[in-house]
C-alpha angles and dihedrals in degrees: 000000000000129000090234090058091051092049091048091051094051093045094049089047090054096045100035087214132082094214095054091043090052090052091053091048092046090239138112118257095253099068090043091054090047091052091052092048091048092050092049089050090049092051095039094230139090110253097187137041104221120223129180096274104001146046126221127192118259120220088266090050092051090051093049098044102077092044093050090046089052091048092052091048090051091051092050091047090051091049091048093048092051093048092046092050088053092048094247100122115109120220117259117261119216126192128195134186108245088228092066117110107262094229090056092049091049091050093050092048091049092051093047092049090047090051093051092047092051096039108132095233094046116133114251114261097019115141109190117207134190128236091022115120093200097047115154118277108282094022131108105281102190148341110232119200123205145120118293090247089065099036097054097057089044089053092048090052091054095247090119128038101202134010135192107215142153115269151273105059118189102193108111091204090065128077122214135209112188109219111173139006119204135182127242123243123214109232118208143143114295091241094053115126089239094052094089093057119104093210137011136208125209088247088064090061099046096109095041130091112245119206117206135185119247118292096219096080093058101009103171096044093044093047088052089052092050091047090053091051091049091049089054090054101257107153095165103076117138122190120208119232095225136033097248112148094183091053089048091053093045092050092050091048093053099042143038090253120125131209136193119238144145127269119291091262096045097091140285095318091060098035094064087068096051090100114106087239087077136060124209114202119182122235115238116268112276096018094103121343126184122211127207119198147170116251131191140168113260090214094052092047090053089061099041120047091193089075093056090045091051091048091050090049092051092045088059093043094054102042095149097059 
């Protein structure tokens, strides 16, 4: 029984399709199919019921899956322990969109560092630190800030291990853990007729011009935002050419235009409206919500058990997502 056969079995079980599994394994479908057949021959049972375009686990396959997954995890943990003992384990690399609320970023960094510190195979005496390029082997080497549009390809290429980005994410090779959902605020001049309201609905903004930052920095999330505005009947949406928050604030201050942003303590996009010249009025719950989540490459996590451990730690730390 070969490790490649076990990996092929688990991947096909997850995808339900040999072609998609082959893509994830960076193989063609033929060797994946051969691995499955060889494993079935070795075990003396059929692991999959084969349909026209899909495969589903048989009862034998369902019984074998959790045990084979556990065996692969044990092998990766053994490999990791041996490499770490020899000083060959690279520090984890974490990316974060610079539009994420700072308190959320700090909480994620703290949990990732705590996970690395407590990791069972950690070398005695290691003290991982964040934002330090020469952190000890196995620690958190650095926190890289950037727009989601830059972080996601870097993650997919294996140049980052984890990334905090705005959702949704449409890359099937990446796994996602939603962490927090937060409401938009409508930013306007302090003397605007809407400034005295305690809450706003999209219908209240229908006759107003809404100024938005460029979509290219967080394309999927921003397209989703624009689609929601269009569905609500907002024809007056203007997109800026450049991501210039000071220009955005200045334009809002000198016009009747509105924009959507986070709270004043949610990061740079909200802080530019902390001046008393502006008012920030929350949208009603459910009108437009933004989600922030942790994203990682499935392939990278299969090689490094610290990633799965960090994800599990964060899943417990953000139970109300």
